[in-house]
C-alpha positions in Angstrom: 102.2 106.8 111.5 100.1 108.6 109.0 98.8 112.2 109.6 100.1 115.0 111.6 102.1 112.7 114.0 103.3 109.3 114.1 99.9 107.7 114.0 100.2 105.3 109.8 99.5 104.7 107.5 98.7 104.6 105.9 99.4 108.0 109.0 101.1 106.9 109.8 102.8 105.7 113.8 101.7 104.7 111.2 102.3 109.7 112.3 97.7 107.4 106.7 99.5 97.9 104.1 100.7 87.6 101.5 99.6 84.6 102.0 100.4 81.1 103.3 98.7 78.2 101.6 99.4 74.6 100.9 99.9 73.2 97.5 96.3 73.2 96.3 94.2 74.7 93.7 93.5 78.3 94.5 90.2 79.9 94.4 89.2 81.1 90.9 90.3 84.6 90.0 87.4 87.0 90.5 85.9 88.6 87.5 87.1 92.5 86.9 84.7 95.2 87.8 84.2 98.7 86.3 86.1 101.7 87.5 85.3 105.3 86.9 87.7 107.3 85.0 89.3 109.8 87.6 88.4 113.4 87.3 91.3 115.5 85.9 93.0 117.7 88.5 92.2 121.4 88.5 94.3 123.0 85.9 94.3 120.0 83.6 92.1 120.0 80.4 89.7 117.0 80.5 91.5 113.8 79.4 95.0 115.1 78.8 97.6 117.3 80.0 97.4 119.8 77.4 96.2 120.4 73.8 92.7 121.3 72.4 90.0 118.7 71.9 90.9 117.9 68.2 94.5 117.0 69.6 93.1 115.1 72.4 90.9 113.1 70.1 93.8 112.4 67.7 95.9 111.1 70.5 93.2 109.0 71.9 92.7 107.4 68.5 96.3 106.5 68.4 97.5 109.2 65.9 95.5 108.3 62.8 94.8 105.3 60.8 97.0 102.3 61.7 99.6 101.3 59.0 102.0 98.6 60.3 105.4 98.7 58.7 108.0 96.0 58.3 109.6 95.2 61.5 113.1 96.1 60.2 111.9 99.6 59.0 110.4 100.4 62.5 112.9 98.7 64.9 116.2 100.1 63.3 119.6 99.3 64.3 120.0 102.8 66.0 117.5 101.7 68.7 118.9 100.2 71.9 116.8 97.2 73.1 116.3 95.9 76.6 114.8 92.5 76.9 112.3 91.4 79.5 108.7 91.2 80.1 108.4 93.2 77.0 111.2 94.3 74.6 111.8 98.0 75.2 113.3 99.9 72.2 114.7 103.3 72.9 116.2 105.7 70.6 116.8 109.2 72.1 113.4 110.3 73.4 111.5 107.7 71.6 110.3 104.6 73.3 108.8 101.5 71.6 107.2 98.6 73.4 107.2 95.2 71.7 104.5 93.4 73.5 104.3 89.6 73.0 101.0 88.0 72.2 101.1 85.9 75.5 101.2 89.1 77.5 98.0 90.5 75.9 94.9 90.5 78.2 97.0 89.8 81.2 96.8 91.8 84.4 99.8 94.2 85.2 100.0 96.4 88.2 101.5 99.9 87.4 103.0 101.7 90.3 103.7 105.4 89.7 106.1 107.4 92.1 108.0 110.5 92.2 111.7 109.8 91.8 112.9 113.3 92.1 111.1 116.6 92.3 111.1 120.5 92.4 111.2 121.8 95.8 107.7 121.9 97.2 106.3 119.1 95.2 106.3 116.2 97.5 109.5 114.2 98.0 111.5 111.8 95.9 110.3 108.2 96.6 106.8 109.2 97.3 104.0 107.0 95.6 101.5 108.8 93.4 99.3 105.7 92.8 98.8 102.3 91.4 96.2 100.7 89.1 95.7 97.4 87.4 96.1 97.6 83.6 95.6 95.3 80.7 96.9 95.5 77.2 94.5 94.4 74.6 94.8 94.2 70.7 92.0 95.3 68.4 92.8 94.9 65.0 96.0 96.9 64.2 95.6 98.9 67.5 96.6 98.0 71.1 94.4 99.5 73.9 95.4 100.1 77.4 92.6 99.5 79.8 92.3 100.1 83.5 90.8 97.1 85.4 88.7 97.0 88.7 88.0 93.9 90.9 85.4 95.6 93.1 82.7 93.2 91.7 82.9 89.6 90.8 81.1 86.4 90.4 82.2 82.9 89.7 82.7 82.4 85.9 80.6 79.3 85.8 77.5 81.1 87.1 74.7 82.8 84.9 75.1 86.0 86.9 78.7 86.4 85.7 77.5 87.6 82.2 75.7 90.4 84.1 78.9 91.2 85.9 80.7 91.5 82.6 77.9 93.7 81.2 78.5 96.1 84.3 82.3 95.7 84.2 83.5 97.4 80.9 86.9 98.5 81.5 87.8 102.1 80.6 90.4 102.7 77.8 92.9 105.2 78.9 95.1 105.0 75.8 95.2 103.7 72.4 98.3 102.8 70.1 98.5 102.1 66.5 100.5 98.8 65.8 103.6 100.2 64.1 105.0 96.7 63.2 104.6 93.2 64.0 107.5 91.1 65.3 108.6 87.5 64.1 106.3 85.9 66.8 103.4 88.3 66.1 104.4 90.6 69.0 103.0 94.0 68.5 105.2 97.1 68.3 103.8 100.3 69.6 105.3 103.8 70.2 104.5 104.6 74.0 106.6 107.7 74.1 103.6 109.9 74.6 102.2 107.7 77.5 105.3 108.9 79.6 106.2 112.3 78.3 102.5 113.5 78.1 100.6 111.1 80.4 96.9 111.0 80.9 95.7 112.2 84.4 95.6 108.5 85.3 99.3 108.0 84.8 100.7 111.3 85.6 101.5 113.1 88.8 97.8 113.5 89.7 96.8 115.9 92.2 100.4 116.3 93.6 100.9 119.2 91.2 98.3 121.3 89.3 99.1 122.6 85.9 99.7 121.7 82.4 102.4 119.3 81.3 104.6 120.8 78.5 105.6 117.9 76.2 108.4 120.0 74.6 110.2 120.1 78.1 109.4 116.4 79.0 111.7 113.6 78.1 112.3 110.0 78.6 115.3 109.5 80.9 115.6 105.7 81.6 114.2 102.5 80.5 114.9 99.0 82.0 113.3 95.7 81.2 113.2 92.6 83.4 111.5 89.2 83.2 108.5 90.3 85.4 108.5 94.1 85.0 109.4 97.0 83.0 110.7 100.4 84.4 110.5 103.8 82.8 111.5 107.2 84.1 110.6 110.5 82.4 111.1 114.1 83.3 107.9 116.0 83.2 107.8 119.9 83.2 104.6 121.3 84.3 103.5 124.9 83.7 102.0 126.3 86.9 99.1 128.7 86.3 98.6 131.6 88.8 96.3 131.1 91.7 92.9 132.7 91.1 92.4 135.8 93.2 90.8 135.1 96.5 91.3 131.3 96.2 92.0 129.8 99.7 95.5 128.5 100.4 95.5 125.2 102.1 98.0 124.2 104.7 101.1 122.3 103.3 100.8 118.5 103.4 103.0 115.9 101.8 99.9 113.9 100.8 98.2 116.9 99.0 98.7 119.1 96.0 101.8 121.4 96.1 101.2 125.1 96.5 103.8 126.7 93.9 104.2 130.2 92.6 103.4 130.5 88.7 106.2 129.3 86.4 107.5 125.9 85.9 108.1 122.7 87.9 109.9 119.6 86.8 109.5 116.1 88.3 111.3 112.9 87.4 108.4 110.3 87.4 109.0 106.6 87.7 106.4 104.1 86.3 107.0 100.3 87.4 104.8 97.9 85.4 105.0 94.6 87.1 103.0 91.3 85.8 100.7 90.0 88.4 100.5 86.3 89.0 98.7 84.3 86.6 97.0 82.4 89.5 96.1 84.8 92.3 97.2 83.8 95.8 94.5 82.3 97.6 92.8 85.0 99.7 92.1 84.8 103.5 88.8 86.2 104.8 89.0 89.2 107.0 87.7 89.1 110.7 86.9 92.2 112.7 88.6 90.5 115.7 92.0 90.6 114.2 93.4 94.0 112.8 94.3 93.5 109.2 94.0 95.9 106.4 91.5 94.6 103.9 90.1 94.6 100.4 86.3 94.4 99.7 84.5 92.7 96.8 80.9 92.5 95.8 80.3 88.9 94.9 77.1 88.3 93.1 77.8 84.5 92.9 77.2 83.8 96.6 74.1 81.9 97.8 73.2 84.9 100.1 70.0 86.5 99.1 71.7 89.9 98.5 75.0 91.1 97.0 77.6 89.8 99.4 80.4 91.8 100.6 83.5 89.7 100.8 86.4 91.0 102.6 90.0 89.7 102.5 93.1 90.6 104.4 96.2 92.1 102.7 99.3 90.1 103.3 102.4 88.9 101.6 102.5 85.4 99.8 104.6 83.2 102.0 104.9 79.5 101.2 107.1 77.0 103.1 110.1 75.4 101.5 109.1 72.3 103.4 105.4 72.3 103.6 105.4 69.4 106.2 107.9 71.1 108.6 106.5 72.9 111.6 109.2 75.5 111.1 110.6 76.2 107.6 112.1 79.1 105.7 109.9 80.5 103.1 110.3 80.0 99.4 110.5 83.7 98.9 111.2 85.8 102.0 110.0 89.5 102.5 113.0 91.6 101.8 113.2 95.3 102.7 116.1 97.5 101.3 117.4 100.5 103.2 117.6 103.7 101.1 121.3 104.7 100.4 120.2 108.3 101.3 119.6 107.2 105.0 122.0 108.7 107.5 124.6 106.1 108.0 124.4 106.1 111.9 120.6 105.0 111.6 121.0 102.2 109.0 121.8 99.4 111.6 118.9 100.5 113.6 116.5 100.5 110.6 117.6 96.9 109.8 116.9 95.8 113.3 113.5 97.3 113.4 112.7 95.3 110.1 114.0 92.1 111.4 112.3 92.4 114.8 109.3 91.0 113.1 111.2 87.5 112.6 110.1 86.4 116.0 106.4 87.2 115.1 106.6 85.1 111.9 108.2 82.3 113.9 104.7 81.8 115.3 103.3 81.3 112.0 105.9 78.6 111.3 108.4 80.7 109.3 112.1 81.1 109.9 113.9 84.1 108.5 110.5 85.3 107.0 111.7 88.9 106.8 115.1 90.2 105.8 116.7 93.6 105.8 119.4 94.5 103.2 121.4 97.6 102.3 120.7 98.9 98.8 123.5 98.0 96.3 125.7 100.8 94.8 125.4 101.9 91.2 128.6 99.7 90.5 127.1 96.8 92.1 123.9 96.8 90.3 123.4 99.7 87.9 119.7 98.8 87.1 118.7 98.8 90.9 116.3 101.5 91.6 114.3 102.2 94.9 111.2 103.0 92.7 111.3 99.5 91.2 108.1 97.8 92.2 110.0 94.6 92.9 111.8 96.2 95.8 110.2 97.4 99.2 112.4 100.3 100.3 112.7 102.2 103.6 113.1 105.6 102.1 114.6 108.7 104.0 113.0 112.0 103.0 114.5 115.6 103.6 111.5 117.1 105.1 110.6 119.2 108.2 107.4 117.1 108.6 107.5 115.1 111.8 106.2 111.8 110.6 106.6 108.4 109.1 104.2 106.2 107.1 104.1 102.6 105.9 101.9 102.2 102.9 101.8 99.2 100.6 100.7 98.0 97.3 98.6 94.9 96.8 96.8 92.7 94.2 93.4 93.7 94.3 92.2 90.3 93.3 93.5 88.4 96.3 95.1 91.0 98.7 98.5 89.8 98.1 101.0 92.5 99.1 103.3 93.1 96.1 105.7 95.8 97.5 105.8 98.6 100.0 107.9 101.8 100.5 108.2 103.0 104.1 108.8 106.7 104.2 110.8 108.4 107.1 110.6 112.2 107.2 113.9 113.6 108.5 112.3 115.6 111.4 110.6 112.5 112.8 113.8 112.8 114.9 112.4 115.8 116.5 109.3 114.2 117.2 110.8 111.2 118.9 113.1 113.5 120.9 110.0 115.4 122.4 107.9 112.2 122.7 110.6 110.5 124.7 111.4 113.4 126.8 108.0 114.3 127.9 107.1 110.6 128.6 110.2 108.9 129.8 112.6 111.9 130.5 111.9 111.5 134.3 113.2 107.9 134.2 116.0 108.0 131.8 119.3 109.9 132.6 120.2 109.7 129.0 117.5 112.3 128.3 118.8 114.9 130.9 120.5 116.8 128.0 119.5 117.2 124.3 120.2 116.2 121.8 119.5 112.5 122.8 122.7 110.3 122.3 122.8 108.4 119.0 122.4 105.1 120.9 119.0 106.2 122.3 117.8 108.0 119.0 118.8 104.9 117.1 116.6 102.7 119.3 113.7 105.2 118.9 114.0 104.9 115.1 114.2 101.2 115.3 110.8 101.4 117.2 109.3 103.6 114.5 110.6 101.3 111.7 109.2 98.1 113.3 105.9 100.0 113.7 105.9 101.1 109.9 106.9 97.6 108.9 103.9 96.3 110.7 101.6 98.3 108.6 103.4 97.2 105.4 102.9 93.5 106.6 99.1 94.3 106.6 98.5 95.3 110.1 96.2 98.1 111.3 96.7 100.1 114.5 95.4 98.3 117.5 94.5 101.0 120.1 92.8 98.5 122.4 96.0 96.7 123.3 97.4 99.1 125.9 94.0 98.8 127.9 94.7 95.2 128.6 97.4 95.7 131.1 96.9 97.0 134.7 98.7 100.1 135.5 100.6 98.5 138.5 101.7 95.6 136.4 103.7 97.8 134.0 105.6 99.1 136.9 106.8 95.6 137.5 110.3 94.9 135.9 109.5 91.1 135.8 106.2 91.8 134.1 107.8 94.2 131.6 110.6 91.8 130.9 108.0 89.1 129.8 105.1 91.1 128.3 106.2 94.8 127.7 104.0 97.7 128.6 101.7 97.2 125.6 100.9 93.9 123.9 101.6 95.3 120.4 103.9 97.7 118.5 100.8 98.7 116.4 99.1 100.6 119.3 99.9 104.4 119.8 101.2 103.4 123.3 104.7 105.0 123.0 106.8 105.0 126.0 106.2 103.9 129.5 105.2 107.1 131.4 103.3 105.2 134.1 106.7 103.7 135.5 108.2 105.7 138.4 111.8 106.2 139.3 111.5 104.2 142.3 110.4 101.2 140.3 114.1 100.7 138.9 112.6 99.8 135.3 115.4 98.8 133.0 115.7 101.5 130.2 115.2 99.0 127.6 111.7 98.2 128.7 110.5 101.8 128.4 110.3 101.4 124.6 107.8 99.1 123.0 108.8 95.9 121.2 107.1 93.0 119.4 104.4 91.8 121.8 102.0 88.9 122.2 99.4 90.4 120.0 101.9 90.9 117.1 102.8 87.3 117.5 99.2 86.2 117.6 98.0 88.4 114.6 100.9 87.2 112.4 100.1 83.7 113.2 96.4 84.2 112.5 97.1 86.0 109.0 100.1 83.9 107.8 100.1 80.5 109.3 99.2 77.9 106.6 96.1 76.0 107.1 96.7 72.4 105.6 93.8 70.9 103.5 92.2 74.4 103.1 91.6 74.8 99.2 89.2 77.9 99.5 89.0 80.8 101.8 85.8 79.4 103.2 87.5 76.2 104.1 89.8 78.2 106.4 87.0 80.0 108.4 86.5 77.3 111.1 90.1 77.3 111.9 90.4 81.0 111.9 87.5 81.3 114.1 88.9 78.9 116.6 92.1 80.8 116.7 90.4 84.3 117.1 88.4 82.9 120.2 91.6 82.8 122.3 90.8 86.4 122.9 88.0 85.3 125.1 90.2 84.0 127.7 93.4 86.1 126.7 92.3 89.7 126.6 95.7 91.0 125.6 95.2 89.3 122.3 92.1 91.4 121.4 91.9 94.0 118.6 89.9 97.1 118.4 90.5 100.6 117.0 87.3 102.4 116.1 84.7 99.7 116.5 83.1 101.3 119.6 82.6 104.7 117.8 84.7 106.4 120.5 82.7 105.0 123.6 85.5 102.6 124.7 88.1 104.3 127.0 90.3 101.5 126.2 90.8 102.6 122.7 92.6 105.8 123.8 95.6 106.8 121.5 98.9 107.9 123.0 98.0 106.1 126.3 99.8 103.8 128.6 98.1 101.5 131.0 94.5 102.8 130.2 92.9 99.8 131.6 92.8 102.2 134.6 93.3 105.7 132.9 92.9 107.4 136.4 95.6 105.6 138.0 97.9 105.7 134.9 97.4 109.4 134.5 98.0 110.1 138.2 101.4 108.5 137.8 102.0 110.1 134.5 101.4 113.7 136.1 103.9 112.8 138.9 106.5 112.3 136.2 105.4 115.5 134.3 106.0 117.4 137.6 109.3 116.0 137.8 110.2 117.2 134.4 109.4 120.9 134.9 112.7 121.5 136.7 114.6 119.6 134.3 113.5 121.7 131.3 116.1 124.5 131.3 119.1 122.3 131.8 117.8 119.9 129.2 116.8 122.3 126.5 119.3 125.1 126.6 122.6 125.4 124.9 125.5 128.0 124.9 125.2 130.6 122.3 121.8 129.3 121.3 118.3 130.8 121.5 115.4 129.4 123.6 113.4 127.7 120.8 114.1 124.3 122.1 113.0 125.4 125.5 109.8 126.7 124.3 109.0 123.6 122.1 109.6 121.5 124.9 107.6 123.4 127.5 104.7 123.5 125.0 104.8 119.8 124.5 105.1 118.9 128.1 101.8 120.8 128.6 100.3 119.0 125.5 101.4 115.6 127.3 99.6 116.8 130.5 96.4 117.5 128.5 96.7 114.2 126.6 96.8 112.2 129.6 94.0 114.0 131.3 91.9 113.5 128.2 92.3 109.8 128.6 90.2 110.1 131.8 87.5 112.1 130.3 86.8 109.3 127.9 85.7 107.1 130.8 82.6 109.2 131.3 79.9 107.8 129.1 82.2 105.0 128.2 81.7 101.4 127.5 83.9 98.4 127.6 84.0 96.5 124.3 85.1 93.3 122.7 84.8 92.3 119.0 82.7 89.3 118.5 80.7 87.2 116.0 77.6 85.4 116.0 77.7 82.4 118.3 80.3 83.9 120.6 79.0 84.3 124.1 78.3 87.6 125.8 77.6 91.1 124.5 79.9 93.5 122.7 79.3 96.7 124.7 79.2 97.0 128.7 78.6 100.4 130.0 81.1 101.5 132.7 79.8 101.5 136.4 78.5 104.8 138.0 81.4 104.7 140.6 84.1 104.5 137.9 82.6 107.4 136.0 82.0 109.6 138.9 85.7 109.0 140.1 86.8 110.1 136.7 85.1 113.5 136.9 86.3 113.9 140.5 89.9 113.3 139.2 89.5 115.8 136.5 88.1 118.5 139.0 91.1 117.9 141.1 93.8 117.6 138.3 92.6 119.0 134.9 90.6 122.0 136.2 92.6 123.1 139.2 95.4 125.6 138.4 98.6 123.7 137.4 100.9 125.9 139.3 103.9 123.8 138.6 103.8 125.0 135.0 103.9 128.6 136.1 107.7 128.7 136.5 109.2 132.3 136.1 112.6 131.0 135.3 111.2 129.1 132.3 108.4 131.7 131.2 110.8 134.6 131.4 113.1 133.0 129.0 110.6 132.0 126.3 108.0 134.8 126.2 106.8 138.1 127.7 103.3 136.7 127.7 101.3 133.6 126.8 101.4 131.2 129.7 97.8 131.9 130.7 96.6 131.3 127.2 98.5 128.1 126.8 97.1 126.6 130.0 93.6 127.7 129.0 93.9 126.0 125.6 94.9 122.8 127.4 92.2 122.7 129.9 89.7 123.7 127.2 90.7 120.6 125.3 89.9 118.5 128.3 86.7 120.1 128.9 85.5 119.7 125.2 86.4 116.1 125.4 84.4 115.6 128.5 81.4 117.7 127.2 81.4 115.7 123.8 77.9 115.5 122.2 78.1 111.8 121.7 79.2 111.4 125.2 76.2 113.2 126.6 73.8 111.2 124.4 75.3 107.9 125.7 74.8 109.1 129.3 71.2 109.8 128.5 70.6 106.5 126.7 72.6 104.4 129.3 70.2 105.8 132.0 67.1 105.3 129.9 67.9 101.7 129.2 69.0 100.7 132.8 66.9 98.1 134.5 66.2 96.5 137.9 67.0 99.5 139.8 70.5 99.9 138.3 71.8 103.2 139.4 73.8 104.8 136.4 76.0 108.0 136.3 73.7 110.4 134.5 74.2 113.5 132.5 72.6 115.4 135.3 75.2 114.0 137.5 78.1 115.0 135.2 76.8 118.5 134.6 76.4 119.1 138.4 79.8 117.7 139.4 81.6 119.6 136.7 79.9 122.8 137.7 80.7 122.4 141.3 84.4 121.6 140.4 85.1 124.5 138.0 83.1 127.0 140.1 84.1 125.6 143.5 85.4 129.1 144.8 81.6 130.0 144.8 81.1 127.9 147.9 83.8 129.6 150.0 83.4 132.2 152.6 85.2 135.1 150.6 85.7 134.0 147.0 88.9 134.8 145.3 89.4 133.3 141.9 92.9 133.4 140.2 93.6 134.3 136.5 93.9 130.6 135.4 90.6 129.7 137.0 88.9 132.8 135.5 90.0 131.8 132.2 88.7 128.2 132.6 85.4 129.6 133.8 85.1 131.7 130.7 85.8 128.7 128.5 82.9 126.8 130.5 80.4 129.5 129.8 81.5 129.7 126.1 81.2 125.9 125.6 77.6 126.0 127.3 76.7 128.9 124.8 77.9 126.7 121.8 75.9 123.9 123.1 72.6 125.6 123.9 72.5 128.3 121.1 73.8 126.3 118.1 71.5 126.1 115.0 69.1 123.1 115.1 68.0 121.8 112.0 64.9 119.8 111.7 65.0 116.0 112.1 65.4 114.5 108.7 63.4 111.3 108.1 64.0 109.2 105.0 61.8 106.4 103.8 64.0 103.4 102.9 63.0 100.0 101.8 61.8 98.0 104.7 61.7 100.9 107.2 62.3 104.6 108.1 65.8 105.9 108.5 66.4 109.0 110.8 69.3 110.8 109.7 71.7 112.1 112.4 71.7 115.9 112.4 74.2 118.3 114.3 72.0 119.2 117.0 72.2 118.8 120.8 69.7 116.3 122.3 66.8 117.9 123.9 67.6 116.6 127.4 71.0 117.9 127.3 69.9 121.4 126.2 67.4 121.5 129.1 69.9 120.2 131.7 72.5 122.9 130.6 69.9 125.6 130.9 69.0 124.3 134.3 72.7 124.3 135.2 73.3 127.8 134.1 70.2 129.0 136.1 71.8 127.3 139.2 75.1 128.8 138.5 73.7 132.2 138.1 72.1 132.1 141.6 75.3 130.9 143.2 77.3 133.6 141.5 74.8 136.2 142.6 75.3 135.1 146.1 79.1 135.0 145.9 79.3 138.5 144.5 78.2 139.9 147.8 80.8 137.9 149.8 83.9 138.6 147.9 86.3 141.5 148.6 88.6 140.9 145.6 87.7 143.4 142.9 88.9 141.4 139.9 86.8 138.4 141.1 83.8 140.4 141.7 83.9 142.0 138.1 84.6 138.7 136.8 81.6 137.2 138.4 79.5 140.1 137.3 80.5 139.5 133.7 79.7 135.9 134.1 76.1 136.8 135.1 75.7 139.0 132.1 77.2 136.2 129.9 74.8 133.7 131.4 71.9 136.0 130.7 72.9 136.3 127.0 73.0 132.5 126.8 69.7 131.9 128.3 68.0 134.8 126.4 69.9 135.4 123.3 69.5 138.2 120.9 66.5 138.0 118.6 68.4 137.0 115.7 70.1 134.1 117.5 66.6 133.0 118.9 65.3 133.1 115.3 68.0 130.7 114.1 67.1 128.4 116.8 
């Protein structure tokens, strides 16, 4: 759920991510590729967190000429040693790593997180970044390199040497060997790596300033067989903000905005060894919604550099490879943060294990397990920042969001770990979402706050959605458009199929159902659906006999073609570039958005009289009432915007070569015309049901007209979208055999007649809400006609010419708008003489003046055109 609302993740729902293979030789590990050294954040000197260039050079060189000493003189008895992947020797604030020879030149994944933080610098448990690192010895120095796998080639091919030459891994730190152990292990002092980290390993852009090494300390070190964990307190000096510098809005994903002074953060670094043999990757397919990695493979037979895409997934292998259903060798385990409010822990665990039924489709029993984090007494070394553990974190934040990122092996797409983040005020978002969408159907929502049993179920839903992201699944906005509106009013249909085929859609709660449908309350909230089971099967089911990703393609293609006859298994989120009305977000039953929205508006009208009893409390103010009223209007605009997308729309289906049929089919003239007619009757007419004195006089002295104008203008802007107008023009131009299309001229005429319908009456009288809408219409037309129009940019490219898209309105649209305004001016001129209402007359006179300015702008504007 990543973003400003539950949308992931990476926002988040989703509010902005392993594999099954038989016992067979995996594909060769790809060769690494170069990665550019990240630019230092503003406020950091280049290459370091502090110090002049001489100091930086000295640090990069490992602190002078190497001079290894006898082991016993370096690792003295006063050091405390933890043995694991490396031996970690710590004395006070000094930390030595003893790196065995066998671990040199191996790939390690370093996961960097904030464990604790100064207020305003993110939240404890937030990831900062991850990268692949490699320790290498060069004479008496150990180098730490960052490794990229963006390009590759098979090591047996001649082109592999060219890939190596283009693949020189940057050195981010150098250490003198202090001593050699009995088995030739190299002892190095890594203290400064953590107390004064380079930009690649520090807090990054989360906080801008200079690290003060004198106020930075190693706090904790733990070594385990596959990983080493380090925590250190870093203190950052915050510089004053330059005068006149803009202040960006706060966000948990961007830099903190702090006053000058100091900030301290407890950073956690988890270095985990990647498998010596990467998991066999599974090829990505546009028809199934997984997150993916991309590699340029120069060793393919294609006559170009081939882009190879692989899905991200957990490594799941059956204990019994011959069994149709088997427990995995290593299940996916999610731990619940001990900071989570106790009443929500059982619900979060249910949300995690909801996915078990999906993994059964892939042949795995108990593939995903929820556990509660151990106490310090039970396991003093357990840490939620440890990259071995996937944790559902609870963050003290007013942000209304949750997100489900994941960390994966860039060689194969294998998911290593994930940390789902719940921001505390996601509860507030869930409350308002549920109330405005399902409040007319659920008596439990008659009075806020919602009961814990209902809020717990909503948190379970969010958890399951975010877990889906961490299993590798993208959003699938297409899903909700595959069920007819009338079907999702049927209790028997809902009991079997749910109101959307997937949890990974933004189809929240069933606002299409009506009170008379007697829908069981449990069926108002999404659950694991048929697409979730299909996608899990497609990505995780082992394919016996396949030893390479290419040997799996035929089977994967056969599975994906089930979508041809089962549309509820289809995936699509942004493939249609906004043209497919079935890719609406926040939609329920958008296979027929007109029908669904009409039913949704019925429920919105039922909710208006419920606002005061639901959202007012004795001895409390009216903030909750204001919030719920605003969000109910927002829901009204959201549902109406789903109808606007029908105009200039095309149904789409992801397909590959050899699959019958086309990908895009423009919608019929009748369906588009009906959508505009519906908007004229519902979006652009005055919504008198919102103008409730009992509500408005409790929350404000004025503002209702502006609020409704903003909602109507949002729908109008959606309808008049530039890309939508261009599609209408193109669909008409490409029509054949007398096919009658809904044209841009039709849309302009229908919208004008709807928004200015009073002009055709005998004695026109226009109310305040409609006057506002008509002003918005003219302002929008002005923006469309009189925007600066840069020249078309034409680029010569190998093999042809590329016309670069420019931010200009098509000439047909400009001409049609000018013609519409001329016709509107004539209608207004005629209506002025027939109206006896003074406000209406003055409004129409002003509208004529505005039209005149649009059609004949001031010279400076004309020059810009």
